N, C-alpha and C positions, 0 to 999 in steps of 0.2 A: 503495503499502499505507499511506503513513503517513498521507492523510489519510481511507485505511475503520479507519483502529487510532486516528485525533484523534477521527473520529465515533463510535467503542464505545466509547471512552472517556465521549464526553461524553452518548453515551445513556446507559451506564455513572450517573456523575453525574447524571444528571434523576431516575430509575428510582429513584436510594436514596430520593434526596432527596427528589422527589412523595413517596414512602412514610412521609417521620419523620413523627412525629406525635406529640402531649404526651404523654409517660407520668403518667396521674391523681393519681398519689401524688409522685414525685418533681419536676416540671412541668419536667427535661428530653426531650431531642428520644431519640425513642426510631426501628431503621429499627422496620420492621411492618409487614407484608404482606394481613394480615387489620382489615380496619371493623368499631370497635363494631356495627352492624347488622350484619355474618357473621360476629360472636363469637350476640349472640343469634339469626341465627338457625339457626347450631350446631347452642348449646345444647339450642336447641327439637327440635334436629332430636335429640339425644342422651337426650334427658329418658325420653320412652316405654317404648326400646330396653332404660336404664337399669330403669328400673321392672319394667318385664317380662325384665328380666334375674337380681331380683333380687329382687322383689315388696316391697311397701308392709309394713312390722311396727305388724299390725292393733292401738294403741295405741289411741285419740284426745288421755287426757291429755297423750300425751307427745309426738304427733306434735303439737296445739297450741303444748305447753310449747318446743317446737326454736323452731315460726312466728315465738311471738311474740317472744319473743330473738330471734333471727333477722331482720324487721320489724324490734324496735327499735336493732340495730348499723346494719342496712343505709342507716336515715334518718343517724345521722351517720359515714359514710365514706365514700371520696373519691368515690363513683359512686351515688349512691343514686339517679340517673336512672335504673335499672335495675330493673324487676319480675323480685328474687328469689324463687327455692322454694329454698324446704327442708323437708329429707324424712326419714323413719328404713328405710333398708331390709330387708329383715329374714335378713338374714345373720350369718352369731356372730361369722364375721371383725370383727379390732380393725379399723376405717378410715373416712379420712373423707375425703370429695374434694371437688372446687368440678370445674365446664367452665363452660365462658365464656358470660360470656351474666348470667348471675347464678344460674344452682343448682350447690348447696349438698348435698350427703348425707352421711347417718350409717350408720351401720350398728349393727344391734340391739347386737353384739358392746363398739362402742368405751360405746356407754353402761349398755353391764352395768359396764362396768369405772373408771368415770367418782364419785367419791368425795363431790363435792358441782358445787351449778352454777359457783362459780366457776373450774374446774375445766373448765366443757362451754364456757363463756362464752371460756375462753382459745381453744379449738381454732376455737372457731366467731369471731373475728376472729383466727385464724392463715390457718383455709381464702378467709373473705372473703376474706383478704391480696389470696392469693392471684391471686384474680379482680381486685379492683381495681390490684393494678400489675399485672397481662395476666401474670402468670408462664404462662396457658394459653398464649392467643393468640399468643404470641412461642415455643413449642414444641411447637404440635402444627401446625406445622407436614414440623419434622424426628426428631415420632415417628408420628405416624399415615402421610403420605405416603409413609414410608419403609419399611409391613410390609412389602411385596411380596405377600400378600394370607394366603390360610390356611392352607396347608398348608403354608409355606417357614415363615413366622414360629412356627408351635405347633415344628413342627423343633427350631429356631433358636435359640430363647428360652427357656430355662426360669421364665423371666416370665408366658409369655405360651401356656404350656405348662397352670404352673400355673392359670392364672387365663380364659385367651383363649376364643374359640368363634371364631363367624366374626365375626372382630373386625372394627367398620363406623365410622368415624368416628369416631364420637359413642363408643361400647363403650372404642374406643384410646385417649379418654386418662384413663383409668380404668388405663393402664399408665405416665404417665409423670413422670421423673423431677426434678427438679425440682432443680437447681444447690445447694450452695450457701446461697451470697449471694443465691440467691430462700426455700431457707429464713429463712436470717433474718429477711432483709425482712418474712416475711411471725411471726416471733418478734415481733419490734419489732409493727405493726400491731397480732395479735396482743393482744397489752401494752398499745398506744393504744387502740385499739377496744371491750377490755373493760373500761376500767381507763371507760371516756368512759360506760361504760352502771349504771360503781356499783361492779365488781364487784371484788376481790385480784385483781389479775395472779398474780402471784406461780406463783398455784398453778397452774397450769399448768406451767411450769417441773417439778411435783413430779409430776403425768402424767406427762408423757417418761419420770419418771425409772422410773415403775407398767412400759413400752408398754418401755421397755427393757430390762424386766424378767422384763418377757414371753417375749419376743425369745428371751433368756436360752434365758428355761427349757423352752420349745420346739422351739425355734430354726424359728417362724413368723415367717413377711415379710407383711412391714408395709408393704404400698407405696409411703403417701405422708407418714406424717405422718414419718419414719426414713428417705427410701430419699435418698444422696445426700448426707444429713444433718449436719452438725456437731457436731465430741468432742461425748457427752453430758455431759461432762463440768463443758463448759466453758458450752457449749445452754443450763444448769442455770444457770449462773451469770450469765451474761450475760444473759437473763430476770430473775431479779430483782435486777439493778442493774436493767434497763429497768422494772421494774413499779417501783421503788425509785422513778426519778427520774417514774414518768409519775405516784403518786399527787402525790407537788411539785409536776411541774409546774401539775396541777389541781384541784389544795386536798380533795385525795378521804383524807378522816381517819380515817375508821370504812368499812372498800372490807366486799362483800357477801362472803358464805362459801356460805355455806346450804349446808351438810353437813346436816341431817335432813330440810328438809325438799326436798333431792334425794332420796335413802336415800329414803321419804318415798311418793314418787314411780314408785323401780322397783323398787318391794314385785311381784313376782309373776311380775316382766321374761324370758321366757323363756332359760335360758342353755345354753349353748350348742348342741350342734345340734340342732335339731327333729324329734323323729323321724318325724312327719308329711309331709314332706318327703324320705324316704330319712337314713341314719343307716348308720355302720360294726363291727361287733363282729367283732377276731378276724379281717379282712381279709376279711371278710361286708360288698357293699354290699344291703341292707336296704330297701323301698318295700312299707310298709303298707299304701298306701293307693290304688296303683297292682299292688300281688302281685310282688314276684319279687323274686327273692336272684337273684345273680351274685357272682363272687370277683374281687377284683381282687388282682393279681400278684403276691407277694413286697417286700417293703420299698420299696413303689411309693404317689408319693405321689398324694391326692386334692386337689378342690375338687367339690363339690354343691352347687349352684343351681337353685332351680327347671325350668329348658331345659332343663340335661348334667348329669352329673356327667364329670368330667373328673379324667382318675387319667397318670401319667408318674414315673420314676422321676427319679431327679437332677439328675443328669446333660444331664437336653431330650432325650433321646440318640432316645424316641422318645416318644410320646401316643394317648391312649385315649381317642373319650370316647363316654356312650352316652347319647343325644335320640333320641321322636319326632317321625317319621315321616308326611308325608302322605302318603296314594293307599289305594287302593280294590280294592286287589289289594297282596301282597309284588310282583309282577313290576313294579304303579306304581310298586308303592314306590320301589324297586330303580333303577327308571331314572330316575325325576323326580332321585333326590337322586346321583344316580352326575353330575345332565348337569349337577344347580349344583353342582356347587366344582366343575364341569372337568374332572375323568377316565373313561379307558379301562379298556375295562375286558379284560384279559387271564385271565382264564379265571371261572366259574361256573358255580356245579351248585346243583343243591334240596335240598337237607340236612330234618332232623327235628332235632333240641334239645331233648332229655327231656321227647319226648312232643309242644313245641311246630313246630307250620311252619313255615320258615326259608329264604334264601336266602343264601347265601360267595360271597360276591367280590375276588377282587383283580383289584385295578386300579389306577391309574398316570395322573399330570395328563399329561390332553392334551398334542405333543408343547410347540407352541408356547406354555405355560404355563412347562415348564419350559426351555425357551431361555432366558426373560424373563428368571426367577429364576435362572438363569446359579450355578447349586449346584447339590448332588450329584440325580442324580436320587431320585423321592420312591417311594412302593411301598405303596399302604392296602390291608387286609383288613375288610371288611366285612363282617360279621353279620347277615343284617332279618329280626326274630322277629316272631315274628305271637302279641299273645301278649295275652286279650281287651278283641279292640274295638281294639285300640289296635296300632300296626307299634312297633316300634324297630331300633333302628341303631348297633351298636354295631363302633366304627371305630378301625383301630390305623394310627396311621401313620411311617413311621420310610425312611434310606433304604432303593435298592436293596441296596447291602452292604450292607446292621446288615440284612436281609429276614428270611434266615431260623435268626437268629437269634433272633428273636423273634418265628418264626413259631405257637412251637408257645405261646408268651409267651403271644400275641392267640392266638389261638385256642380255649386250653384254658383263660384266662377265659369266653369265649364261649359257650364250649359248658356254662359252668354255672352260664347263667342257664337257669332258673329255677322256677317256680312255685309265690309266698310259701306257708306254710299253718299254719305253728309258734306259735298265739296268742297264746306270748311277748313275736315279735316284731310279731303284726299291730294287740298291744293296748298296742303300748308307749307310756309317757307320759314327756314330755318335764322335766328338771329346768328347778328355778328360779326368784330370786335371792325369800331368803323374811328380812326385815328384822330382829332380834333386839334384841335389850337383852342386855348383859350387866353380870346384877344384884348385884356388888358387885364390886371394882377386883379386877384380878386382870392376865393376862395372856393378849395373842390370845390364843398355845399354850391355855392354857385355857379359853379361853371355849370356843370352836372346840373341844372339846374335851365339857362338861359340857352342849353344843346338839349332841348325836354323833356331829364332822366324823369320820369315817377318820383319822389319822394320814395314810395318803399322798396325803392329800388339802389336808393344813396349809398345804405351801407355794405350793397353788395358789390359793387365800384368802387369805394372806396377801397375796399380786401383787395379788386382787381388791379382799382393805380397802386398799391401799394402805400398807400395810403392815407390819413387819418379829412374826418370831412372838413376841419374845423380848416387848413393845412394852409396858408400863406404859396399863390402860383403870384411868378410872375407874367405880366402879359410876356403870348410868345411859346410857352411852354402844349408841350404835349401834352396828350392826356386821353385815355379808353374811355370811350362810349360803346355802346347796343344800341345795333341795329337791324330791319327784317333787313 
């Protein structure tokens, strides 16, 4: 027995020592069970899924801008051997994230909230820092391998319930929450990298304040930049101090900010939801291009992506999602979908939903899957509805214990699905950022009123501009307003 224990200890020591790799940033040895080639392979696998999930934002100038600045920064980073890719994805959510192997993504939502090039550059350096310090690789095994499948992940995690779908390894990386130490290290690298390409890194601290205000304004979750983050006040002061030190170290006497150049670049950018991809109004989801609508349960949150509409209560006790499903008939689509999700039908019947043919199915995860999850048994209600040459799946998921409580909520929403014919909804145009000039000295509030911005949106626009409503603006100042 003693020999076996010693042999086991020796094997463990050998495994750990053989997995130690030099961290490119710190130069120290880290225990790492993922090689660089595996990181690159994981990034290549995740990238097309992320692009499919969100879609790319169609603005060649902005895509060129993020790629040029990203490649410039990648060259001076600690891992300039990687083939980096930088993309703006078509999502209104305020977020930026990176996956292993050199893939960095900014949403149009975060691009809309930057107020100069230096803020953008600081966050860009922060995300590149996660890659160079191998934070994603360190976290991926804990975050991805522990998810335990679609249904379990959705029902147990409010984060996944809000953002998830069939979460593969690649898309699961979006949910990574770095430690406070990792966030501090990426802040430091963001300062270093953005300063090296000539920008005023202290502007990144100001943008973190904008993020904090936005989160407080609407309770919006910001998964990467603020998850597990240090205290905002401490972070603000630390980044300013680091920026001053880095500028002295690099002898940068005239750092770039690039306010007007950046604002002019985002003039005309879509702001908030793009109606053609679907939008919510008075708890009803409308999709003008696919010409359907349905009701979202009262007080439920939602997220809309090109692939799925995801809904759920804040406590994460249930989740409901709408997706397109393949199949030449309702029966074929239902059978394939249930099989793909590993669901066993309990009850099934053909129904009509507002004149549209449909199948309603109550189903449970297969017994083996339930046993593997070792959690409360789950139950689903799914309506498969045929409309306009497509078949839609509206699936509600909760525990067996809660199923009766949620059944009416699920079925009520699913049975509200109908053809969209309202011209106002079908022809809805997106809001866009408009860059305007303040004609004479005034406060931000006065400038917004002069451009006919309603008072009930002034606080939102103040955050969008990174200002306070009482701020005094000189004549000729450029600001953001929102117009159809």
